C-alpha positions as CSV (number, residue, x, y, z in Angstrom):
1,X,7.8,7.0,11.7
2,X,8.9,6.4,15.6
3,X,9.5,3.0,16.2
4,X,9.4,1.6,19.7
5,X,10.2,-1.7,20.4
6,X,8.3,-3.6,23.5
7,X,6.6,-6.8,25.1
8,X,3.4,-7.6,26.9
9,X,1.8,-9.9,28.4
10,X,-0.6,-12.6,27.0
11,X,-3.3,-14.5,29.1
12,X,-0.9,-17.3,29.5
13,X,1.6,-15.4,30.9
14,X,4.0,-15.0,27.9
15,X,5.8,-12.2,26.6
16,X,4.8,-11.3,23.3
17,X,7.1,-8.7,21.2
18,X,5.8,-6.1,19.3
19,X,6.6,-2.7,17.7
20,X,4.6,0.4,18.1
21,X,5.1,2.6,14.8
22,X,4.2,6.2,15.9
23,X,3.9,9.3,13.7
24,X,6.8,11.2,13.4
25,X,5.1,14.1,15.3
26,X,2.5,15.1,17.4
27,X,-0.2,12.8,19.0
28,X,-1.6,9.8,16.7
29,X,-5.5,10.9,16.0
30,X,-6.0,6.9,16.2
31,X,-4.6,3.6,17.0
32,X,-4.4,0.4,14.8
33,X,-3.9,-2.8,15.5
34,X,-2.6,-5.2,13.2
35,X,-2.5,-9.4,13.0
36,X,0.1,-10.8,10.5
37,X,-0.6,-13.7,8.0
38,X,-0.5,-17.4,9.4
39,X,3.4,-18.5,10.4
40,X,4.2,-14.8,9.3
41,X,6.0,-12.4,11.7
42,X,5.7,-8.6,12.4
43,X,8.4,-8.0,10.5
44,X,7.0,-9.1,7.2
45,X,7.7,-6.3,4.5
46,X,4.3,-5.5,3.6
47,X,3.0,-5.1,7.4
48,X,5.9,-2.6,7.2
49,X,4.7,-0.7,4.3
50,X,1.0,-0.5,5.6
51,X,2.4,0.7,8.6
52,X,4.1,3.3,7.6
53,X,1.1,4.6,5.1
54,X,-0.8,4.8,8.1
55,X,1.6,6.8,10.4
56,X,2.2,8.9,7.5
57,X,-1.5,9.9,8.1
58,X,-1.1,10.2,11.7
59,X,-2.4,6.6,12.6
60,X,-0.1,4.9,14.9
61,X,0.3,1.0,14.5
62,X,1.0,-1.8,16.8
63,X,2.1,-4.8,15.1
64,X,3.5,-8.1,17.0
65,X,4.2,-11.5,16.6
66,X,1.7,-14.3,17.7
67,X,2.4,-16.4,20.5
68,X,5.7,-18.7,19.2
69,X,6.4,-16.7,16.3
70,X,9.3,-14.2,15.5
71,X,10.3,-13.0,19.2
72,X,7.0,-14.0,21.1
73,X,7.5,-16.6,23.7
74,X,5.5,-19.8,23.6
75,X,5.3,-23.0,21.8
76,X,3.8,-22.5,18.1
77,X,3.1,-26.1,18.5
78,X,0.4,-25.4,21.8
79,X,-1.2,-22.4,19.8
80,X,-4.4,-22.4,17.8
81,X,-7.0,-20.0,15.8
82,X,-8.5,-19.5,19.0
83,X,-5.3,-18.2,20.9
84,X,-4.2,-16.2,18.4
85,X,-7.3,-14.4,18.9
86,X,-6.8,-14.1,22.7
87,X,-3.3,-12.6,21.6
88,X,-5.2,-9.8,19.6
89,X,-7.7,-9.0,22.5
90,X,-4.6,-8.9,25.2
91,X,-2.6,-6.6,22.6
92,X,-5.8,-4.4,22.3
93,X,-6.2,-4.4,26.1
94,X,-2.2,-3.6,26.4
95,X,-3.1,-0.5,23.6
96,X,-6.1,0.7,26.0
97,X,-4.0,0.5,29.6
98,X,-0.9,2.3,28.0
99,X,-1.9,4.6,24.8
100,X,-5.6,4.6,23.6
101,X,-7.8,1.8,22.6
102,X,-7.4,0.9,18.9
103,X,-10.2,2.1,16.7
104,X,-8.8,-0.1,13.8
105,X,-7.8,-3.8,13.3
106,X,-6.4,-4.7,10.0
107,X,-5.8,-8.5,9.5
108,X,-3.7,-10.0,6.8
109,X,-4.7,-13.4,5.2
110,X,-5.3,-15.7,8.5
111,X,-4.8,-12.7,10.5
112,X,-7.8,-11.2,8.9
113,X,-10.1,-13.8,10.1
114,X,-8.7,-13.7,13.6
115,X,-9.5,-9.5,13.6
116,X,-13.1,-10.1,12.7
117,X,-13.3,-12.6,15.3
118,X,-11.7,-10.5,17.9
119,X,-13.9,-7.1,16.7
120,X,-17.0,-8.9,17.6
121,X,-15.6,-9.5,21.1
122,X,-14.0,-6.1,21.6
123,X,-17.1,-4.3,20.5
124,X,-15.5,-0.9,20.2
125,X,-13.4,-1.1,17.2
126,X,-15.1,1.4,14.5
127,X,-13.1,0.3,11.6
128,X,-11.9,-3.4,11.0
129,X,-10.2,-4.2,7.5
130,X,-9.3,-7.5,5.9
131,X,-6.4,-8.0,3.3
132,X,-6.6,-11.5,1.6
133,X,-8.5,-13.0,4.5
134,X,-10.2,-16.1,4.1
135,X,-14.1,-16.5,4.8
136,X,-13.7,-19.7,7.6
137,X,-10.3,-20.3,9.6
138,X,-10.2,-23.9,8.3
139,X,-9.4,-22.4,5.1
140,X,-5.6,-22.8,6.2
141,X,-6.0,-26.7,6.7
142,X,-5.2,-26.9,2.8
143,X,-1.9,-25.6,3.0
144,X,-1.1,-28.8,5.3
145,X,-1.2,-31.1,2.1
146,X,-1.0,-34.6,2.7
147,X,0.2,-34.3,6.1
148,X,-3.5,-33.6,7.1
149,X,-4.0,-37.6,7.6
150,X,-1.0,-38.0,9.7
151,X,-2.0,-35.3,11.8
152,X,-5.5,-36.9,12.3
153,X,-3.7,-40.5,12.4
154,X,-0.9,-39.3,15.1
155,X,-2.1,-36.2,16.5
156,X,0.8,-34.4,15.5
157,X,3.0,-33.8,12.5
158,X,6.1,-31.6,10.9
159,X,4.5,-29.2,7.8
160,X,6.7,-27.1,6.1
161,X,5.4,-24.1,5.2
162,X,7.2,-21.1,3.2
163,X,10.2,-23.1,3.4
164,X,10.2,-23.7,7.2
165,X,9.1,-26.6,9.8
166,X,6.3,-25.9,12.0
167,X,4.9,-28.7,14.4
168,X,1.1,-28.7,14.0
169,X,-1.1,-30.9,16.4
170,X,-4.9,-32.1,16.0
171,X,-6.3,-29.9,18.5
172,X,-5.1,-26.9,15.9
173,X,-7.2,-28.5,13.2
174,X,-10.4,-29.0,15.5
175,X,-10.0,-25.8,16.7
176,X,-10.2,-24.5,12.9
177,X,-13.3,-26.5,12.5
178,X,-14.7,-25.4,15.5
179,X,-14.3,-21.3,15.0
180,X,-17.1,-20.3,12.3
181,X,-16.8,-16.6,11.2
182,X,-20.3,-16.6,9.4
183,X,-21.8,-16.5,12.6
184,X,-19.6,-13.7,13.9
185,X,-19.8,-11.2,11.2
186,X,-23.3,-10.0,11.2
187,X,-22.5,-9.2,14.8
188,X,-19.4,-6.8,14.2
189,X,-20.2,-3.4,15.0
190,X,-17.5,-1.3,12.9
191,X,-17.2,-0.7,9.6
192,X,-16.1,-3.4,7.4
193,X,-13.3,-2.9,4.9
194,X,-12.8,-6.0,2.5
195,X,-9.7,-6.2,0.1
196,X,-8.8,-8.9,-1.9
197,X,-6.6,-9.3,-5.0
198,X,-8.5,-11.3,-7.9
199,X,-5.6,-13.2,-8.5
200,X,-4.7,-14.5,-5.0
201,X,-3.4,-18.3,-5.8
202,X,-3.2,-18.7,-1.7
203,X,-6.8,-17.5,-0.6
204,X,-9.5,-17.4,-3.7
205,X,-11.2,-14.2,-4.1
206,X,-14.6,-16.1,-3.5
207,X,-13.8,-15.7,0.3
208,X,-14.0,-12.1,-0.3
209,X,-17.2,-12.1,-1.4
210,X,-18.3,-14.8,1.3
211,X,-17.3,-12.2,4.0
212,X,-18.9,-9.3,2.4
213,X,-21.9,-10.8,2.1
214,X,-22.2,-12.1,5.7
215,X,-21.3,-8.5,7.0
216,X,-23.8,-5.8,7.7
217,X,-23.5,-1.9,6.3
218,X,-21.5,-0.1,6.3
219,X,-19.2,-2.4,4.2
220,X,-16.7,-1.8,1.4
221,X,-14.8,-3.9,-1.2
222,X,-11.7,-2.7,-3.0
223,X,-10.0,-5.2,-5.2
224,X,-6.3,-5.2,-5.2
225,X,-5.9,-5.9,-8.9
226,X,-2.4,-7.5,-9.6
227,X,-1.7,-8.0,-6.2
228,X,-0.2,-11.3,-5.2
229,X,-1.3,-13.0,-1.5
230,X,1.6,-11.6,0.4
231,X,1.8,-8.0,-0.9
232,X,5.3,-8.5,-1.9
233,X,5.1,-5.4,-4.5
234,X,5.7,-2.5,-2.2
235,X,2.9,-0.1,-4.1
236,X,0.6,-2.8,-3.3
237,X,1.1,-3.0,0.5
238,X,1.3,0.9,0.4
239,X,-1.9,1.1,-1.7
240,X,-3.6,-1.1,1.2
241,X,-2.7,1.4,3.9
242,X,-3.8,4.7,2.0
243,X,-7.0,3.0,1.1
244,X,-7.2,1.8,4.9
245,X,-6.7,5.5,5.8
246,X,-9.1,6.8,3.5
247,X,-11.8,4.2,4.5
248,X,-11.4,5.0,8.2
249,X,-11.6,8.8,8.0
250,X,-15.1,9.1,8.2
251,X,-15.7,6.7,11.0
252,X,-12.9,7.6,13.5
253,X,-13.5,9.4,16.7
254,X,-10.6,12.2,16.8
255,X,-10.1,14.0,19.9
256,X,-8.9,17.7,19.6
257,X,-5.3,17.8,19.1
258,X,-3.8,20.1,21.7
259,X,-0.5,20.4,20.6
260,X,-1.4,20.8,17.1
261,X,1.1,23.2,15.1
262,X,-1.1,26.7,14.6
263,X,-0.2,30.4,13.8
264,X,-1.8,33.7,13.4
265,X,0.6,34.0,10.4
266,X,1.0,33.1,7.0
267,X,3.2,30.0,7.7
268,X,4.7,28.0,10.7
269,X,7.2,25.5,10.7
270,X,8.2,23.4,14.4
271,X,10.9,20.9,14.6
272,X,10.8,18.8,17.8
273,X,13.4,16.3,18.7
274,X,17.1,15.6,17.5
275,X,16.1,15.2,13.5
276,X,15.5,17.8,11.0
277,X,11.8,16.4,10.3
278,X,9.5,19.6,10.4
279,X,5.9,19.9,10.8
280,X,4.6,22.7,8.4
281,X,1.5,24.7,8.1
282,X,1.4,27.0,5.3
283,X,-2.2,28.5,4.2
284,X,-3.9,26.4,6.3
285,X,-2.4,23.1,4.7
286,X,-0.5,20.7,6.7
287,X,2.5,18.7,5.5
288,X,6.2,17.7,6.5
289,X,9.9,19.0,5.4
290,X,13.0,17.1,5.7
291,X,16.7,16.6,4.7
292,X,18.0,13.9,2.5
293,X,19.0,10.5,4.3
294,X,22.5,11.6,2.9
295,X,22.4,14.3,5.2
296,X,21.2,13.0,8.2
297,X,17.3,13.3,7.6
298,X,14.4,11.0,7.6
299,X,13.5,11.9,3.7
300,X,10.0,12.4,5.0
301,X,9.2,15.6,3.2
302,X,10.8,17.9,0.7
303,X,14.0,19.7,1.9
304,X,13.6,23.8,2.5
305,X,15.3,24.5,-1.2
306,X,13.1,21.9,-2.6
307,X,10.2,23.8,-1.1
308,X,11.9,26.8,-2.3
309,X,12.1,26.0,-6.0
310,X,8.3,24.7,-6.0
311,X,7.3,27.8,-5.0
312,X,9.0,29.6,-7.7
313,X,7.5,26.8,-9.7
314,X,4.1,27.1,-8.8
315,X,4.0,31.0,-9.1
316,X,5.7,30.5,-12.7
317,X,3.0,27.8,-13.8
318,X,0.0,29.9,-12.4
319,X,1.2,33.0,-14.1
320,X,1.6,31.4,-17.5
321,X,-2.1,30.3,-17.1
322,X,-3.5,33.5,-15.9
323,X,-1.5,35.2,-19.2
324,X,-2.8,32.5,-21.5
325,X,-6.6,32.5,-20.7
326,X,-6.4,36.5,-20.5
327,X,-5.3,36.1,-23.9
328,X,-7.2,33.1,-25.2
329,X,-4.4,31.1,-26.2
330,X,-4.7,27.4,-26.4
331,X,-2.0,26.5,-23.4
332,X,-3.3,23.2,-22.2
333,X,-0.7,22.5,-19.9
334,X,2.7,24.1,-18.2
335,X,5.4,22.0,-16.7
336,X,8.4,24.1,-14.6
337,X,11.5,22.2,-14.3
338,X,13.7,23.6,-11.7
339,X,17.2,22.8,-10.4
340,X,18.9,24.9,-7.7
341,X,22.6,25.0,-7.1
342,X,25.6,27.3,-6.1
343,X,28.2,28.1,-8.7
344,X,31.6,29.8,-8.2
345,X,31.7,33.4,-9.2
346,X,34.1,33.1,-11.5
347,X,32.0,31.0,-13.9
348,X,29.9,34.1,-14.0
349,X,30.2,37.7,-15.2
350,X,27.4,38.9,-12.6
351,X,30.1,39.6,-10.0
352,X,33.3,41.3,-9.1
353,X,34.1,38.6,-6.4
354,X,35.6,35.7,-8.4
355,X,35.9,33.8,-5.2
356,X,32.5,33.8,-4.1
357,X,29.6,31.6,-4.9
358,X,26.2,32.8,-6.6
359,X,22.8,30.9,-6.6
360,X,21.8,29.6,-9.7
361,X,18.1,28.3,-10.5
362,X,17.9,27.0,-14.0
363,X,14.5,26.8,-14.9
364,X,12.9,25.2,-18.2
365,X,9.2,25.5,-19.4
366,X,7.6,22.5,-21.0
367,X,4.5,24.1,-23.0
368,X,1.6,21.9,-24.3
369,X,-1.0,23.5,-26.7
370,X,-1.6,25.0,-30.1
371,X,0.7,27.6,-29.5
372,X,2.4,30.1,-32.4
373,X,6.2,30.6,-31.5
374,X,5.6,34.2,-31.0
375,X,3.4,33.1,-28.1
376,X,5.8,30.5,-26.9
377,X,8.3,33.2,-26.8
378,X,6.3,35.8,-25.3
379,X,5.3,33.3,-22.3
380,X,8.9,32.6,-22.0
381,X,9.1,36.4,-21.2
382,X,6.2,36.5,-18.8
383,X,7.7,33.7,-16.9
384,X,10.2,36.4,-15.5
385,X,7.1,38.3,-14.2
386,X,5.9,35.8,-11.9
387,X,5.7,37.4,-8.5
388,X,7.7,34.9,-6.4
389,X,10.6,35.7,-9.2
390,X,10.3,39.7,-8.9
391,X,10.4,38.9,-5.0
392,X,13.7,37.1,-5.6
393,X,15.7,39.5,-7.8
394,X,14.3,42.5,-5.4
395,X,16.0,43.4,-2.1
396,X,14.2,41.3,0.7
397,X,14.3,42.1,4.2
398,X,13.8,39.4,6.9
399,X,13.1,40.7,10.5
400,X,13.2,37.8,13.1
401,X,12.3,38.4,16.5
402,X,11.4,36.0,19.7
403,X,8.1,35.0,20.6
404,X,7.4,34.8,24.5
405,X,5.9,31.4,25.6
406,X,3.2,31.2,27.9
407,X,5.5,31.6,30.7
408,X,7.0,34.5,29.3
409,X,10.2,33.3,29.5
């Protein structure tokens, strides 16, 4: 993804620090706004993993630090749940003015409660997704422990959260008590996706039940079995991102992509910018090609030689399947393992130029099924007859020409 560092002002004139994560290529089909957990920041690893999962599916994500947290201006002690909601609304307004209004709101933990309230106030988001969210904002009071009494009595106290000290004022507690999600959730117009782990030790899963039951359809629940509250395992965070994309697809309003890669031929590849990440459309299927990071790429897709060997492997597997089906042999599964490399010609008898290098592809077949040794040997022979194999061993001529652009240049 492409990261744009930015700042925008909240309603109090304070500058909030954000990162707009954009897809590698093309115009985003939608924008999402992310609200992080209580006292966390936009740089939480789980937030980054979720954002990457969305940008991989062409959805841009704005994540930012609430007032007084991370790199944003303001005094955290003067903030509360209501101010977090206002920050979200200001962030949405910034997106709408400079890019496009966010169609997706995502909130983690207390940020989930915040997006629920912000969604009702905004009215236009198509999808709202919560992750480990409390059913009521005041749930966060449990993290203050015995200092609750000190805050109530003195009006202020220092509370240690996640190893850091935060100043909490009485107005924060009062604001938590005044905000009731139960009366706001039924008025949310967008589709709601509730995600929660049964093993969440910070915010119990009963909170997910309350949120789900309070909402109107369309609504869905996904269990994040085995995940902890902060989604510290990358696999859990990526799963959350992928599920949000899958759920949101049917509700998003996607404008026609003017610069979408297209071709009248079999395959087209487009590379924009200084990197190696390329858009590919092959047989109507779209994906990315790239180079590994150790050679200057972003490793966002297979390399050209990865695609090259994959084509041979796929053709080999399909050819063996066709032949086995025709013979009615019990070939349950075939796996083709391939490795391409260049070897010095002096290691081979295939050339009279020992100083040159030859391309070698090592192909190994893994055959599963009730096959005789004779059948296995025959399939080994058939592998060399796959069309791509024959093309590689034949004389191939490549004709290259220039296409004129619309201006005729």
